[in-house]
C-alpha positions as CSV (number, residue, x, y, z in Angstrom):
1,M,8.4,-23.7,3.6
2,Q,7.4,-27.2,3.0
3,E,8.2,-28.8,6.4
4,N,4.8,-29.3,7.1
5,Q,3.7,-31.0,4.0
6,N,3.3,-34.7,6.1
7,N,1.2,-33.4,8.8
8,N,-1.9,-33.0,7.4
9,L,-3.4,-34.6,4.3
10,S,-6.7,-33.0,4.1
11,M,-5.2,-29.7,3.5
12,K,-3.1,-27.5,1.2
13,C,-0.6,-24.8,3.0
14,G,1.9,-23.1,1.5
15,Y,3.8,-19.2,0.8
16,V,3.2,-17.8,-2.3
17,T,4.7,-14.5,-3.4
18,L,4.0,-12.1,-6.3
19,I,6.7,-10.7,-8.4
20,G,6.9,-8.4,-11.4
21,R,7.9,-5.3,-12.9
22,P,6.4,-1.9,-11.5
23,N,2.7,-1.1,-11.7
24,V,1.6,-4.5,-13.1
25,G,-1.2,-4.6,-10.8
26,K,0.6,-6.9,-8.0
27,S,-1.0,-5.1,-5.1
28,T,-4.6,-5.1,-7.1
29,L,-4.5,-8.9,-7.3
30,M,-3.3,-9.8,-3.9
31,N,-6.2,-7.1,-2.5
32,H,-8.8,-8.9,-5.1
33,L,-7.7,-12.8,-4.1
34,I,-8.2,-12.2,-0.4
35,G,-11.3,-9.9,-0.8
36,Q,-10.5,-7.1,1.3
37,K,-8.0,-4.5,0.5
38,I,-4.3,-4.6,2.7
39,A,-1.9,-3.1,0.0
40,I,-2.2,0.5,-1.3
41,T,-2.4,0.8,-4.9
42,S,-2.1,4.1,-7.2
43,H,-1.4,4.2,-11.1
44,K,2.5,5.7,-10.7
45,P,5.1,2.4,-10.5
46,Q,7.0,1.8,-7.0
47,T,3.7,2.3,-5.1
48,T,4.5,-0.7,-2.6
49,R,7.5,-0.6,-1.1
50,G,8.0,-3.4,1.8
51,R,6.5,-7.1,2.1
52,I,3.1,-7.3,2.8
53,Q,2.0,-10.3,4.3
54,T,-2.3,-11.7,3.8
55,V,-3.6,-14.7,4.9
56,Y,-5.8,-16.7,2.8
57,T,-7.9,-19.1,4.3
58,D,-10.9,-21.6,3.4
59,D,-11.5,-25.1,3.2
60,R,-9.3,-26.1,0.4
61,G,-6.2,-24.7,3.4
62,Q,-4.1,-21.7,3.6
63,I,-2.2,-19.6,1.4
64,V,0.5,-16.9,3.0
65,F,0.7,-14.0,-0.1
66,L,3.5,-12.1,-0.1
67,D,3.4,-8.7,-1.7
68,T,6.6,-7.3,-2.7
69,P,8.1,-3.6,-4.4
70,G,8.3,-3.8,-8.5
71,I,11.6,-5.1,-9.8
72,H,13.7,-2.3,-11.3
73,E,17.0,-1.1,-11.9
74,S,18.2,1.2,-8.4
75,K,18.7,4.6,-8.3
76,N,18.9,5.1,-4.7
77,K,19.4,2.7,-1.5
78,L,15.4,2.9,-1.4
79,G,15.2,1.4,-4.3
80,E,18.5,-1.0,-3.6
81,Y,16.1,-2.1,-0.7
82,M,13.0,-2.9,-2.7
83,V,14.2,-4.9,-5.2
84,K,16.4,-6.9,-2.1
85,V,12.8,-7.5,-0.6
86,A,11.9,-8.7,-3.8
87,T,14.9,-10.8,-4.4
88,K,15.1,-12.3,-1.3
89,T,11.1,-13.3,-1.0
90,M,11.6,-15.5,-3.9
91,E,14.0,-17.5,-2.1
92,E,11.8,-18.3,0.7
93,V,8.3,-19.4,-0.6
94,D,6.6,-22.6,-2.4
95,L,5.5,-20.8,-5.5
96,I,5.8,-17.7,-7.1
97,L,3.4,-15.6,-9.3
98,W,4.9,-13.7,-11.7
99,L,3.0,-11.1,-13.3
100,V,3.4,-9.3,-16.4
101,E,1.6,-7.5,-18.4
102,P,0.0,-8.7,-22.4
103,S,2.7,-8.0,-24.5
104,T,4.9,-10.0,-26.7
105,F,8.1,-7.4,-25.8
106,I,9.7,-8.9,-23.0
107,G,12.4,-6.7,-22.3
108,A,15.8,-6.1,-20.1
109,G,13.5,-5.7,-17.0
110,E,11.6,-9.0,-17.9
111,H,14.7,-10.5,-18.6
112,M,16.5,-9.7,-15.4
113,I,13.1,-11.6,-13.5
114,I,13.5,-15.1,-15.9
115,D,17.1,-14.7,-14.6
116,Q,16.4,-15.0,-11.1
117,L,13.4,-16.9,-11.5
118,R,15.9,-19.7,-13.2
119,E,18.1,-19.1,-10.1
120,C,15.6,-19.9,-7.4
121,G,14.1,-22.9,-8.9
122,K,10.9,-22.8,-7.7
123,Q,7.8,-23.5,-9.2
124,V,6.3,-20.4,-11.3
125,I,2.9,-19.9,-12.5
126,L,3.4,-17.3,-14.9
127,V,0.1,-14.7,-14.8
128,I,-0.4,-12.5,-17.2
129,N,-2.9,-9.3,-15.6
130,K,-5.1,-6.9,-17.6
131,I,-6.2,-9.7,-19.8
132,D,-9.2,-6.5,-19.9
133,T,-7.5,-4.0,-22.1
134,V,-6.3,-6.7,-25.3
135,S,-8.7,-9.1,-27.5
136,G,-9.0,-12.8,-26.2
137,E,-7.5,-13.2,-29.9
138,D,-4.0,-11.7,-29.3
139,L,-4.2,-13.8,-25.8
140,K,-2.5,-16.8,-27.8
141,S,0.3,-14.8,-29.1
142,F,1.1,-13.3,-25.5
143,I,1.5,-16.5,-23.9
144,D,3.4,-17.9,-26.9
145,A,5.8,-14.9,-26.6
146,Y,6.6,-16.0,-22.7
147,K,6.8,-19.7,-23.4
148,K,9.6,-19.6,-25.6
149,E,11.7,-17.6,-22.6
150,M,10.9,-20.8,-20.2
151,E,8.9,-23.3,-18.3
152,Y,6.3,-22.6,-16.1
153,A,4.3,-24.7,-13.9
154,D,1.5,-23.1,-14.9
155,I,-0.1,-19.8,-17.0
156,V,-2.9,-18.4,-16.0
157,T,-4.8,-15.3,-17.6
158,V,-6.5,-12.6,-15.1
159,S,-7.9,-9.2,-14.7
160,A,-6.9,-8.2,-11.5
161,L,-9.0,-5.2,-11.6
162,K,-12.3,-6.7,-12.9
163,S,-11.8,-9.8,-10.7
164,D,-11.6,-12.3,-14.1
165,N,-11.0,-16.0,-13.6
166,L,-9.5,-15.0,-10.0
167,D,-11.3,-18.3,-9.0
168,E,-9.5,-20.1,-11.5
169,L,-6.2,-18.8,-10.4
170,M,-7.3,-19.4,-7.0
171,Q,-7.4,-23.0,-7.6
172,R,-4.5,-23.4,-9.7
173,I,-2.3,-22.2,-6.7
174,F,-4.0,-25.0,-4.5
175,D,-3.1,-27.3,-6.8
176,R,0.8,-26.7,-6.8
177,L,1.1,-26.0,-3.0
178,P,2.0,-28.7,-0.5
179,Y,-0.2,-30.4,2.1
180,G,-0.3,-29.2,5.5
181,D,-1.1,-27.5,8.5
182,P,-2.2,-23.7,8.7
183,F,0.4,-21.2,9.3
184,Y,-2.7,-18.5,11.4
185,D,-5.8,-19.1,12.2
186,D,-9.0,-18.4,10.5
187,E,-9.2,-14.5,11.7
188,T,-5.5,-13.8,10.7
189,L,-5.6,-11.4,7.2
190,T,-2.6,-9.9,7.6
191,D,1.0,-9.1,9.8
192,Q,0.7,-5.2,9.0
193,S,-0.1,-3.4,12.0
194,E,-2.8,-0.6,12.6
195,R,-0.2,1.7,12.9
196,D,1.8,0.6,9.4
197,I,-1.9,0.4,7.5
198,V,-2.7,3.9,8.6
199,G,0.9,5.1,7.3
200,E,0.3,3.7,4.0
201,I,-3.4,5.2,3.2
202,I,-2.3,8.2,4.4
203,R,0.5,7.3,1.6
204,E,-1.6,6.1,-1.2
205,K,-3.8,9.6,-1.3
206,A,-0.9,11.4,-1.1
207,L,0.6,9.3,-4.4
208,R,-3.0,9.6,-6.2
209,L,-3.0,13.5,-5.4
210,L,0.0,14.8,-6.0
211,S,2.1,15.5,-9.1
212,D,4.2,12.9,-10.6
213,E,7.5,14.3,-9.6
214,V,6.9,14.3,-5.8
215,P,5.8,10.7,-4.9
216,H,9.0,9.0,-4.7
217,G,9.7,11.0,-2.3
218,I,7.7,10.7,0.0
219,A,7.2,9.0,3.2
220,V,4.7,8.3,6.0
221,T,5.7,8.4,10.0
222,V,2.5,8.0,12.1
223,E,3.6,9.4,15.8
224,T,0.6,9.1,17.6
225,M,-2.7,7.0,17.8
226,K,-4.8,7.1,20.7
227,T,-8.2,6.4,21.6
228,R,-10.6,9.1,23.5
229,R,-14.1,8.7,24.2
230,A,-16.1,11.9,23.0
231,A,-17.6,15.0,25.2
232,A,-21.1,15.1,24.8
233,P,-22.1,18.2,22.9
234,A,-22.7,21.2,25.0
235,K,-25.7,23.6,24.8
236,K,-25.1,27.0,22.7
237,K,-27.2,29.7,23.7
238,K,-28.9,31.4,21.0
239,S,-26.8,34.6,19.7
240,K,-27.0,37.3,17.6
241,H,-23.2,37.8,16.7
242,V,-21.7,35.3,14.4
243,H,-18.4,34.2,15.7
244,P,-15.1,32.9,13.6
245,P,-14.9,29.0,14.2
246,K,-11.7,29.4,16.3
247,K,-11.2,26.0,17.3
248,N,-11.0,24.8,13.8
249,A,-9.1,27.3,12.4
250,N,-6.6,26.4,15.3
251,V,-6.5,22.6,14.5
252,A,-6.2,23.6,10.8
253,A,-3.3,25.8,11.1
254,K,-1.8,22.7,13.2
255,N,-2.6,20.6,10.2
256,V,-0.7,22.8,7.5
257,Q,2.7,23.3,9.3
258,G,5.5,21.2,9.9
259,S,6.6,19.8,13.4
260,G,9.2,23.1,14.4
261,D,8.3,25.1,11.4
262,A,6.9,28.5,10.5
263,P,2.7,28.1,10.2
264,D,1.6,28.4,6.2
265,L,0.1,31.6,6.7
266,E,-2.3,31.7,3.8
267,A,-3.3,28.1,5.3
268,M,-4.4,29.9,8.7
269,L,-6.5,32.8,7.1
270,A,-8.5,30.6,5.1
271,A,-9.2,28.8,8.2
272,L,-10.1,31.6,10.2
273,K,-12.7,32.3,7.3
274,G,-13.8,29.0,7.8
275,G,-12.6,27.3,5.6
276,A,-10.8,24.5,7.2
277,K,-12.6,22.1,9.0
278,D,-10.2,18.6,8.8
279,A,-11.7,16.9,12.4
280,A,-14.0,14.5,12.1
281,D,-17.8,15.7,13.4
282,V,-18.0,13.4,16.5
283,S,-20.9,15.3,18.7
284,D,-22.8,11.7,18.2
285,E,-20.3,9.4,18.4
286,T,-18.9,7.8,22.1
287,E,-15.2,6.9,20.3
288,I,-12.9,9.2,18.6
289,M,-9.2,8.6,17.4
290,D,-6.8,11.1,17.5
291,I,-3.8,10.6,14.9
292,E,-0.8,12.9,14.3
293,A,0.9,11.8,11.4
294,S,3.8,13.6,9.0
295,I,4.7,13.2,5.4
296,I,8.0,13.4,4.8
297,C,9.7,14.4,1.3
298,E,13.2,15.8,0.3
299,R,12.8,19.3,-1.1
300,D,11.4,22.3,0.6
301,S,9.7,23.2,-3.3
302,H,7.6,19.7,-2.3
303,K,6.9,20.7,1.0
304,G,4.7,23.6,-1.0
305,I,3.0,21.4,-3.1
306,I,2.1,19.1,-0.4
307,I,0.3,21.6,1.8
308,G,-1.1,23.6,-1.2
309,K,-2.1,27.0,-1.8
310,G,-3.9,27.6,1.7
311,G,-3.6,24.1,3.2
312,A,-5.8,22.5,0.0
313,M,-4.1,19.9,-0.8
314,L,-2.8,18.4,2.4
315,K,-6.5,18.9,3.8
316,K,-7.6,17.2,0.5
317,I,-5.0,14.2,1.6
318,G,-6.2,14.2,5.1
319,S,-10.0,14.3,4.0
320,Q,-9.4,11.5,1.7
321,A,-7.4,9.6,3.8
322,R,-9.4,9.9,7.6
323,V,-12.3,8.4,5.4
324,D,-10.5,5.0,5.1
325,I,-8.8,5.5,8.2
326,E,-12.8,5.4,10.4
327,K,-13.1,1.9,8.2
328,L,-10.1,0.4,9.7
329,V,-10.6,1.2,13.3
330,G,-14.4,1.3,13.1
331,C,-14.4,5.0,15.2
332,K,-14.4,8.7,14.2
333,V,-10.7,10.0,13.7
334,N,-9.4,13.3,13.9
335,L,-6.4,13.3,11.7
336,Q,-3.8,16.2,11.9
337,L,-0.9,15.8,9.1
338,F,2.3,17.9,9.3
339,V,4.9,17.9,6.6
340,K,8.5,18.1,6.8
341,V,11.7,18.2,4.6
342,R,14.4,15.7,5.4
343,K,16.5,16.0,2.2
344,D,18.0,13.3,-0.1
345,W,16.6,10.6,2.4
346,R,16.0,7.6,0.4
347,N,20.1,7.7,0.4
348,D,20.4,7.3,4.0
349,T,20.0,4.5,5.7
350,V,19.5,5.8,8.9
351,Q,16.5,7.7,8.3
352,M,15.4,4.7,5.5
353,K,14.9,2.8,9.1
354,N,13.3,5.3,11.0
355,F,10.7,5.4,8.1
356,G,10.2,1.9,8.5
357,Y,12.6,0.8,5.4
358,K,14.9,-1.7,7.6
359,N,18.2,-3.4,6.0
360,T,17.3,-6.7,4.2
361,K,20.1,-9.9,4.8
């Protein structure tokens, strides 16, 4: 990644990857460094499943950040894929940020990463994250413990969640990058497509809302994204009779059934009573985006949990996702969610590829 280092002696430009064990805050740190949420986050480990690229540009130069899945012991083909993504990225960058939590205990997972760092021979900045959870007196002992393991280009302590010391980390990164020309224009923020981000937003809400046994076995596919002009609201005649919201009931019923599956009858009954309104109110908007997406799970029992009683959980996932999606696309969104079962898809390379997890060479 250093082929441009002699082209421009006024700007520092390079590729930087974030690696570490699951749930150490890599995605949170990247989002805060670039000043915008691109990678999804949750308290559950293995939230990030692929390589997510973002671009930060200022007067000093340009940093291309690569967020990677947490390095862990693989239990299925999806896990193997995730670890390969992380380790392969280490070979392609100018600088590595190794994120760790504040602790003097350095376990087998950390030692596996240390071996890989030594083998790749790249510059490494040790980033001790979550310092807001410990006292300042303990930080020195944490730093000393990691210093005994290997040499680093730098050591920086931060709180990604609180944005503490991130300016200092950013400067240390620029100090270690080669001189060169920017790889992207100033307006580029990520290589993720809008469809990819929409799918990840939906998965994030599912991760946050579902019980622990479900999230690791789900994927999200976005089938359609179409923008149309919203129809002007029709003038309604006054009526003494109250009619059930049949249109909304149909929409809600469609939202809580898998494609080709039998509808959830409890959800339909709830919708007929006026309890489900998952489509956005678009009466005063000029544009609306219709999105159809599927949440993939591995078990029939998980499908029931995702849908929830009367479709309540699926409605909650869709409602929370729609708020973030509308911010992304800049218009009202009509989000329709389906739930499908694909048994043991995490060990099926064909299905993994269909869901966006393509083989890494």
